[in-house]
C-alpha positions in Angstrom: 12.2 24.8 16.5 12.5 26.4 20.0 11.4 24.8 23.4 8.7 27.1 23.7 7.3 26.5 20.4 7.4 22.7 20.8 5.7 23.1 24.0 2.8 25.2 22.7 2.4 22.9 19.7 2.3 20.1 22.2 -0.7 21.8 24.2 -2.4 22.6 21.0 -2.3 18.9 19.7 -3.3 17.6 23.3 -6.2 20.1 23.1 -7.3 19.2 19.7 -7.3 15.5 20.3 -8.6 15.3 23.7 -11.4 17.6 22.7 -12.1 15.7 19.9 -12.4 12.5 21.5 -15.0 14.4 24.1 -16.9 15.4 21.1 -17.2 12.1 19.9 -18.0 10.6 23.2 -20.8 13.4 23.8 -22.4 13.2 20.2 -22.6 9.5 20.6 -24.6 9.8 23.9 -26.8 12.3 22.3 -27.4 9.8 19.5 -28.3 7.2 21.8 -30.6 8.9 23.9 -32.4 11.6 21.5 -32.4 9.7 18.5 -32.2 5.7 19.1 -34.1 6.4 22.4 -31.8 3.8 24.2 -32.5 5.2 27.8 -32.9 1.7 29.6 -29.2 1.9 30.9 -29.5 5.2 32.4 -30.5 6.4 35.8 -32.9 9.2 34.9 -34.9 10.6 37.6 -32.8 8.5 40.3 -32.7 10.7 43.6 -29.1 9.2 44.0 -27.8 11.1 41.0 -27.0 15.0 41.8 -26.4 16.1 38.2 -29.2 18.4 36.5 -28.6 16.7 33.1 -29.9 13.2 34.8 -33.2 14.4 35.9 -34.9 13.5 32.6 -33.9 11.9 29.0 -34.4 15.3 27.3 -32.2 17.4 29.6 -29.4 14.6 29.3 -29.7 15.0 25.4 -29.8 18.4 25.3 -26.6 18.8 27.6 -24.8 16.0 25.5 -25.5 17.9 22.5 -24.4 21.4 23.8 -21.2 19.7 25.2 -20.3 18.0 21.7 -20.8 21.3 20.1 -18.8 23.2 22.5 -15.9 20.3 22.5 -15.9 20.5 18.4 -15.4 24.1 18.5 -12.7 23.9 20.8 -11.1 21.1 18.8 -11.7 23.2 15.6 -9.8 26.4 17.1 -7.2 24.1 18.4 -6.5 22.8 15.1 -6.4 26.3 13.2 -4.3 27.9 15.8 -1.6 25.2 15.8 -1.6 25.3 11.8 -1.3 29.2 12.1 1.1 29.1 15.0 -1.1 31.3 17.2 0.3 31.1 20.7 -2.3 33.1 22.2 -5.2 31.3 20.8 -3.8 27.9 21.4 -3.4 28.8 25.3 -7.1 30.2 25.1 -8.3 27.0 23.7 -6.6 25.0 26.3 -7.7 27.3 29.0 -11.5 27.1 27.7 -11.0 23.0 27.5 -10.2 23.1 31.2 -13.0 25.6 32.0 -15.5 23.3 30.1 -14.4 20.4 31.8 -14.7 22.0 35.2 -18.4 23.4 34.3 -19.2 19.7 33.2 -18.4 18.2 36.7 -20.0 20.5 38.5 -23.3 21.1 36.5 
């Protein structure tokens, strides 16, 4: 195996594992807020939080659900790209992961 292939494989595996972890984190937040209605530990409506998703519990649960679905798709396509040895798709999934993390931070 060439060094380039090992590097691409490592990026693909990292992308798949990290996005799967983020999927689990966000889907658990969605279940806690939207399904179980456990909102007493969240500062919804607080002036100190600048994020749009913290304005109401409904906004937060929708944002958590959308992020969980995004991260699940990134993980799926990353695993698929690694198995099929698609270098371009592996790099696209990695870039999409980084872009989603940046969007998540600023929204």
